[in-house]
N, C-alpha and C positions, 0 to 999 in steps of 0.2 A: 794439424795432427801432432805437431811437436810438443805442445804443452803438456799432454798427459804422459808422454814418455819420460820426461824428466821427473814428474811427480812419482810415477811408478818405480822409477829406478832408485829414487832416494828413500821411498816410503818405508820399506820393510827394514832397512838398515836402521832407521830411526826407531822403529817400533821395538826391535829386539833390545835396544839399549835403554829403553824407557821403563819406569816403574809401573805404568798402566797396563800391565800384562798379567792375566790370570795364570798362575804357575801351577798347572795341572798336567798330568801326562797327555791328556787328550788335547789341551791347548798347545803344549809344546809340539805335538805331532801336527796339529792343524796349522800352526804358524810356520812350521818347517815346510809343509806342503804349500802354503800360500807364498813363501819365499821362492820355492821352485817355480811356481806358476808365473810369478812376477819376473823371475829371471828369464823364463821362456819368452815373455813379452819383450824384454829388453833384447834378447837375441834376435827375435824376429824384426825388430825395428830397422836394422840395417838392410833387410831384404825387401822392404816396402819401397816400391818405385812407381812414381806417378805415370810413367810411360808404360807400365804393365798393369793395367787396372785389374784384369782377372786375378792375377797373383796377389795384388795389393788388397783386393776385396776379401780373398780367402784368408790372408794373414790377418787382416783387421777383424774379421769374424772370430778367428781363433783367439786374438787378443781380447775381444769383448767377452768371449766365453771364459777365458782364463782369469781375467780381472774380476768378473762377477763371481766366479767360484772362489777366488782369493778373498774377496770381500765377505762372502758367506762364511768362510773359515775363520776369518779374523773377528767377525762381529761378536761371538760370544766370549772371545778371549781378551778383548781390550776393554779398558775402563777409562772413564774421565776424559781429559783432553785428548789423549792419544786415540781413543775410540772416535771421537768426533772428527778429529784432524784427518786421520788416516782413511776412515771409511768415507769421509767427505771427499777426499782426493780420489779414491777408487771410484766412487759413484759419478763424480764429475767426469773422470776419464772415460768411464763406460758410456756416459751420455755424449761425450765428444765423439767417441767412436761410432756410436749409433747414428749421430748426425752425418758423419762422413760417409757411412755406409748408405744412408738413405739418400744422400745427394749424388753418390757416384757409382753404386753398386746395383745390380739387378737382384 
C-alpha cells in the first residue's frame, strides 16, 4: 500500500511548479481542488491500520474515490510530460488501491 502514498504526496507539488499546466481560471480551480483531494489522501494515510480492516477498507475506498477525482480534474489541465507522469502515477495508485481492496475488503 505504501508505494502510492509517496507518489500522491509528492505529485501535486511538482505539478504546480512545472510549466506543463494550462493557465486558465477553471484549471487553477481544478488543480487547487485536486491538491485538496490529494492532501486528504495524505491525511488518511496515518489512519490506515492493518489490524482494523473495516476502517482501512473505508479509508482506502475514500482514497480511491479522491485520487480518481483528482486525476479527472488534472487531466484537462496538464500537458506534455507532466500530464503523462502525474496522471500515470495517479492511475497506478488507483490501481494499487483497487487491488488491495479486492484482496482485503468485502
